[in-house]
N, C-alpha and C positions, 0 to 999 in steps of 0.2 A: 298816896293813890292805894287803891283798892282793887285787886283783879281777881275775877271770879270766873271759873271754867268747870265742866261739868267732869266728871270723874274721870271717865275715858279718855282726856283728852289727852295726856302724855302718851298713852298707846298711839298716839296715829305717827305711823311712819311714810314717807312717799314711796309709791310703787315705782317708781321713776319708770325705766325702759318693759316694765314686767307692768303698766298699767294699761288696763284695757282701753282707755281713754284718754285725753290728751286735755291738759287745762290751758293747752297754748292753741284752740282753735274753736270758732263758733260765738269769740265775742270778741270786742274791742278792750285792748289791754291798755287804758289809760297809765300815763307817767306823770308822777310826782315831782312838783316843780323842785325838788332839790336833784334827784336823778336827772332831769335834763338837763339841769347846769352840769351838772357833773359829765352826762354823755358827747356836752355838747366841748368839753375840754379833750375828751380823750383822743389820742394819738394813733398813728399807725394804722394797719388796716384796719382794725377793728373800730378805730375812730370813723376812718373814711364809710367803715359799712354800715355805724351807727349814722352816719350823716345823711348818709341817704335810705335806709330803712326808717327812718321816723316821720312822722306827717306833725312837722313842730307845729303848724297851726291849728292841730287839732289833741296837740300832745298825748300822741297813743303810736305803737307801732304798728307799720304800716302789714295788710293780710296780703295774700295772695290763696286764691280757694278758698277762702275764710281761714285760713294757716297764720298764726304768725310768722312775720318773714326770719325769725330768728330758729324757727323750729326746724329743725332737718328728719330727713328720711328716717331715721331709727325713732323719731320721737320723742328725742334731747334736744336740748336746749343750747345754741353755738354759743349763746352771749354768756352763757355757765363756763363752758368748755374753754373760751377763749379767753373771758374776762377775769378768771380768777375765779369762781364757784358761786356764791349766794351774795357775796359783796357786789356785783356786778349788777344786781336785780336791782329794779325797780321796788318800789313799796308794793304796788298790787302782788309783783310775782312772790316777792320776798315773804309778805303776810298767808298768801292764798294756800290752803282751803280756810284758813284762820276766818272767823267773821268778829270784828270790832265791834261792839256798841256802846260811846262816851258818854259818861253823864258827870256831873258833879264829883268830883274824887273817886268815880270807879270806872272801870274797864270791866264791861262782860267778853268774853272771848268764847265761841262756839267754834265749831267744825262743820262748813259748808256741804250740804247733804250733794251737792252736785260732785264731789270728789268720790270717785269708787272706795279708795281705803277709808275713806271718814265716813261714807254711807254704811259702809260694812260695820263699822266700829256702831254706829247709832242703831242700825236694825238687829245686828245681832246680841246687842245688849240685851240679859234675861232680866237683870236685877235694875230694882227703881233706880233710876239717875240719882246721885247726890252731887252736890256743888263744893268746890273745894275754893277756898278764900285764900287769898296772899297779900300781905302789904308791905308797900316801902314807905321809903320817908317824904319822896315826891307830892307835889298838893299843888292841885289846878283847881281854878276856881272859873266857874261860869256865871256871867252878870244876869240878873233875873232869872235864875233856874228856878222853879217849883218845886221847892224841897218838900214842903206839906204832901203835895201831889205826889210827886216821887216815892214817897215812904209809903203814903196808900196804896199807889197800885202794885209796890214789891210784897207788901201786906197781901195784897189780895192774889198776887201771882204766887206768894208760896200756898196760901189756901186752895187754889186750886189745883197745884203741883200735888197736896197731900189727898187733895179728892181724887184726881187723876190716879193717883198710887195706891189705891184704896185696893187691891183685889180681891176681898172678900164682896165686891158688889160687881155685878154685871157692867161692862165697859158702855153699855148705853145709856146707863143710870149715870156711870161717873161724867159722861159726856153731858147728859142734862142739867144735870147740877153746876157743871161747869160755866158752861153758857148761860145761863141765869143768873148767876152768881157774876160776871161780868156786866151783862144786860142791866142786874139792876145797882151797880156799881155807877155803871153809865148817868144812870137817873141821879144818884148822889153827884157828881160832877157838874151836871145841867145846872142841879137847882143851888150851884155853888154851896153844898152842905156837906164837905169833906169830914166833918168832925161827928157824921151820922155814920161813919164806913164803918167805925168799929163796932158799933150795934149791928149793924147788917153783916159783918162778919161772924160774929157769936152766932146770927140766926142760921148762917150756914154751918157752922160747927157743930150745931145742936144734933144728937142722933134722929131727931123727928121729921128732919130734912128729907132723909133716906125714903122713908115711908109716904111722905107727903108727893114725891116726884115718883114715887113706883107707883102709887095714884093713878097718877097723870099718865103716866106711859101705858098701864094698863089698858087705860081708858080706850086708848086709840084712836080716838074721836079728831084727837089734835096732829093725826099722822098719819091721813088714808096716803094709799099710794097715786093717788091722783096729785095731790099737793108736793110728795115727794119728788116725782116724774117731773111736775110742772117747775119744782125749785132747779133739780139738775139740768134742767135743760138750758133754763136760765145759766147756769153757772158755765157750760160749755157754751154759751152764745158770747160770754165773755170773753172767751179764748180766741175769739174772731177779731177782737179789738187789739190783742198785743202785739208788739213789736216780736216780729220772728227771728230767731236770734241762727238756728238751724231749720233750713227748709223742711227737712224731712220732719220734724216735730208736725206739722200741721198736717201732715198727710196721716201722720199714726195717728193724731189726736181724733180724728174726723172718723175714721174707720173704728178707732175705738168708740166713740159714740154712737155710731150707728149699731155696732154691737152689743152694745148694754142695753140702749132701748131696746132693739130688736129681741134681745132675752130676757128683757123685763115684759115686753108685751106679752111673750109665748109664754113665759110663764104665769100670767094672770089670766091666761086663755084657757089653760088647764082647769078641769072642772073633774066632779067625782071621782071613781078609783085611780083615774090617772094620776089625780093631785098627790094621794098617797101611795102609791105603787113606783111612781116614776123614780129612777136614780137619775139625781140631779149631778152630773160628775165633773161640771164646771166651778157650780157652787162648791161641792165636796172640796177639790181641789184648793178653791180661792181660801176657805177657812183653814184648812190646812196651813199656809204660810200666810198670809194675813191675819193674824190672831189677835186678842186681845192687846197683847203684850206690845204687836208691832203698832196698833190706835194709839197706844198709852206713850209709846216713845216718839213718835212722830209729833203728837200733839207736845209733849214737853220739850222737843226741840223746836218747834215754830215760835211756842209760847216764849219759851227761855229768850230767844232771839228777838221778838219783835215787840212781846207785850208791854213792858216799860218805857218805849219810845214814845208810850202815849202821852209822857210828861212834855214832848214837845208840842203835841196837837189835841192834848187833851180827851182821845176819841179811844178809851179803853174796849169799847164794844166793838169799835172798828176794828181794832187789833185780835181782839177774839174771833171775829168773824173771819179774818185775814188768815188766822191759823186755822183754823177749823175747816174753811174750804179747800186750802190747800192739803189737806189731812185726807178730804170725801174725793178731792180729784184724783189724787196719788191711787187712792183706794178704787175709784171707776175705772182709771187707765189700766191697772194692774187688775181688775176684773175682765176688761175685754181680753187682755190675755189667756187669762183661765179660761175662757168661753172659746177662743181659735185654739188653743189646745186642746181640748174638749170633744171639738168637731171631730166627727167621723170614727171616734173609738166608743167602747163599750167596755169602758172601764173609767176611773178615776186617773187624770194625766198626773205626771210628777211635775207640777211646774215650781220651781227651787226659788230659794230665797235668793240666790244671784239675779234671777229674771225680776223681784221685786227692787233687787237693786238699782238693775236697770232703769225701771220704768219711773221710781221716784226721782234718781239722778236727772234723767231725762227732762222732767218737769221741773225741776229745780234749776236747771241750768237757763231755763226759758223764763222763770219766773224772777227767782233771787240776784240772777245776774244783770236784770235790768231795770234800774231805776223806774223807769217809763212805765215797764210791767206792774211793778208792785203799786207804782203812783196810781196806776189806771185801776188793776184788781180792788184797790181798796175804796175809791171812790165809786166804782159803778154798786161794791157791797152797800155803799150807805142808804141805796134805793130801799127803803124798808117797805114799801110795797110788795116788792118781790123779796127781799131778803131780811123779813123781820124775824123776830125769837120764835115765835111759829115755823117759821120755813126753816130756818139751822134743824129747828126740835124734827122736825120730819125727814131730815137727811142722818138720822145720826145712826142708822142701820141699814 
């Protein structure tokens, strides 16, 4: 079995009681069968409490006001303190914030953006992400695993990482090339022409690809503001269909949507000298924090976590759109924070990286920790009339 992790993985340390959030509230904590069996056999006061505080039909811990029954007033876990430490945890509690994707002979492990400590590692990382590999003698085989498709997916992902991490190029150009590569890969998959993928990758490795896409971006006809706003509005509408894990998120994202579209309308309405002299404090604050490196790191995070999963459904383009859309939505939610911070001021507000961390974490909690929400977002992004390559390219800046 081979294991792959991002280079910052081992730097993770749980903040415990100092954490500004808690991983024990806001979602159901599912209990694996082995832990359920162990909890059934637990005796004494802790066993009695487990018996009462587990929903045995749903295989999860009970919640009170959205908080796990074992989460105490200090935001610490009574099961940990009374049960002898981490050995008392179920698999979910033991692994979080680690996210594991399993393939034949490979486990890819990332850290979840919803965890404050993990999010800081992801967002504060200034160097290009490297991936570390380790192997042991354990072997696991999956029946009917499409190894050829998986190889092409991981080859494509490695090339996309290389493109995204080429900091000599504008981030908008890197995003455009990456989106187009995933789109063209999907054409090969649909045509059952995986052996053509190597030629495709060679074309995207050629130096000329940058000039070709730069001319497209310079043309602008594909990326008019109306198409961008239309696509962004359709993305926000998807959020109306998702399961709500924390009620406060619905209010936050609706206000953010209103702020962003009003701000965009105001910008487009400016004409003449006002457009050249107006000091756009919100935009300046946004760009100071949501840098090209942040865009790169978020794209790498989502693609590493989800792209290779296309081996199970053959939808590489869907996985790319899912990853890109997540970055766009985090970007726009944070833009709203900058708009609010700039309201009524005559200078550029200081909107911290910690504010971005909170915004990204709120979004990740709602999306990444609900299989229903992940499936719904992928399903709705399949509507090519609303979310085609051209629509995606309109969102790159």
